[in-house]
N, C-alpha and C positions, 0 to 999 in steps of 0.2 A: 321446661327444665324445672327442677324443683331444689330448693336452697334451705337449709338448716338455718335455725335462727342466728347462730353464731356466724354463718357467712353473710347472712343479712345486715347483722349488726356492723361486722367489718366494712363491708362496700359502703354501708349509708353512714359509716362514722358514729353511730349512736350505740349504747349500752345496751347488753340482752335484757337488762332489766327495763329500761325503756319500751322496748318490743313487748314484752310481757303486759306493762302497764296498756299499752295502745291495744291489745287482744282483750284485756280485762273489761277496759270501757267502751270496748266495739269498735274503737277508730279504725285498727286495722287487724282484722282477724285473718290468720292464715288461711289460705286455699284448700290447705289439706293436713292430714295428719296421718305419722306412720302408725303401722300396727300397735307400737309401744306407745302411742299418744304424743310422739313428739311431732313440734309445729313444722310445717313443711309450706316455703313461701315460693308462690310462682311469678312470672312476670307482671301479670295483672298486680299482684299484691305489691311488687318492686315500684310499678307505675304510681300506684296510691301513696306508697311511702314518699317517692319524690315529691309528690304534690304538697304532702303532710310537712316535710322538710321546708319547701318554697313557702308554705304559709307560716310556718313558726319563724322562720327568719325574718319575716315581714312584720310580726309581732302580733297574730292572730291567737286567741285563745283556743284550747284543743276543743273545745265544745261547739265553738264557730266554724271550725275547720270540719268538724263532723257534719255540720249542718251543710256548709259549702258543698263539700263533695258527695253528699248523698241527694243533693237536688237532682231530681230525674232530668230538669230542662238544661242541666250543663253538661258538655260532653269534654273529654279530656283537651280538645282544642281550646274550647273555650276557656278552660281553667289554665293552660298555658298562656293564652293572650293575656288574661288579665294579670297573671303573674309577671309577665314581661313589663306590663305597663305599670304595675306596683314598683317592681324591682328599677324600672327606668327613673320614675320620680322619686326613688329613694337615694339613686345614686345622684341625680342633679341636686338633692338636698344636701347630701354629703359632700359634695363639691363646693356648694355655698357654705357650708361650715368650715370648712378646711381653710376657704380662701378668706373667711371672717377671722379665724385664729390667726392666721399668719399676718393679717393685717393688725390686730391687736398686739401680736407680740411685736412687730416691728415699731409699731408706734409708742409702745411703751419703752422699747430700746432708745428710740430717738427723741423722747420726750414730746410727741406729739399728742396733743390732747384730743379726744374723739368726744363728740356730743353724745348725749344720751339716745340720740335717734340713731346715730352712726354704730353705735354699741349694739343696739336691737334691732335694727331694720332688717337684718338678715332672717330673723326668726318669723317676720310677719305675725300672723296669728299663731303661730306655733308656740306652746308653752313648755320652755325647757325642763322647769320642775316637774311636769307631768310625766316627763321621760327620763328621769335623773339617771334611773338605772343604767338605760341603754345609753345615755349620753358618757356615762362614766365607762362603760365597756367600750365603746367605738372611741372615744376622743380623750379619754382621760390617761390613757396609756402612750400618747404621743412622747418620745424621747425629748424631742427639743421642747415643747411645752414644758413638760414636767422638768427638766433640766432647767431652764428658764426661771421658772417659778422657785424651785428649791434654791438657785444661786441668790437671785435678787433678793429672797427673803431674808438673807442674811446677811446683806451688804450694809455696812457703816455709812455713817456721812461721809467719813474719809474715803471711803471705797467708791462712793459715787464721785467725789470730786476727783479723784485719781482716774477713774474713768472718763470724765469731763476733760481732764487736761489732756489725757492720751489721744481722745477723739478728736480735740481742737488742733493738738499739734499735728494730727496726722491732716486733717483738713487744709491747714496752713501751707503745708507742703506739697497737698495734691493740687491746691488751686496755682502754687508757683509752678508746677510742671505743665499744668494747662496755659498758663499764661505765657510760658517759654516757647509756645509753639509746637510741642512735641506731639506727635500723634498719639491717640488713644492705645493704639496697638502697639507702641513703643516700650521697649524693655523698662523704660522707667517708670512709665504711666501702669503698666501691668504690675510691676513690682508693688505700687501703693494699692493697687487693687486687691493684691494678693493680703497686703496688712490689713485693708479694711475687713477682709473674710477673717483673718486670724483676729481680729480684734474682736469682732462678734463671738469668733468660738472662744477667745478667752474669757470673755467678760458673761456672756450669755447662753450660748448652746453651740453644739457641734455644727457648722454651717458647711455645709460639703459645697462643691462646685455646682451642683445641680440646684441647691437651695440658694446658692449666692446669684447665680443667672436669674432665679426667679424672683428675688430681691429687686434685681436691675430694673427688670421688666415692671416690678411694680412702682419702683422710684419714678419711671417715665410715665406711666398709666394714671397714677392715682395724684390729684393737684397738692395733696397735704404733704405728701413727700417729695414731690418736686419743689415746692416752696421751701421746704427745708436746705436743700441743697443750692437751690437758686439765689438764695438770701448770702450764701458764702461767696457765689459768683455766678454770674449769667452764663448759662449755658452748660455748667457742670454736671448737672443732672444726666443728660444726654451722652456727654464726654465719660462720666463714670460709668454709667451703664456699658458702653462701648468697650472700655477698658475692663470691665469685669467681663464680658463675653470673651473677649480677645485672650484674657488669661486662663479662663475656663479652658477654652479650646487647646490653647497652648500647654498647660499642664496636662491635659488628658492626653 
């Protein structure tokens, strides 16, 4: 099979100009030409372009990609194995970063102070400033993160005091329900779990039921968040988490 430059650009989701550039620098020269001189790509060219796209996604410069692909000691299977390993590492890193952002957002909302070590332990030897452009592209566009930052940046002292009063009023009523012996999946407990979710949505960011149940798990798993609720009433953390999960299931 032979493909035009337009067909390849559409399939690979790159521009025709990009393919022309790859040809000009010798990174991806089409396997053939029409009598009129138009580029024609074959299956081998598409396979090479796939490798190029993978390596570009991983942040490799074009010059290094050319050297890697033109290495006579490496076969296509070796490239795929290497890309799989690199992408798996990237996925693990992204999951760690997402978890760190969620913890930071919730710590800020609950006024829990993180130590400097806790703030930066997720990075290890990773220097975020050295990858600022990628960080902005990947994580700066988080709706919840952006919305929470935008809202709280404009809050006055009165806003924070009102938030504190609402949160304390909710906590008092929740403790009363728990002390009454009502089950965590009772209508009254689930109603307060729903109110907890709406408080977050109203003051910070759109807290979906999926996000809310994730927070419930965080409250139980992380001792800093557990301590926040346990100081209100012993056993409250697990009770609240159960009520949040029950409410999400019922609402769904």
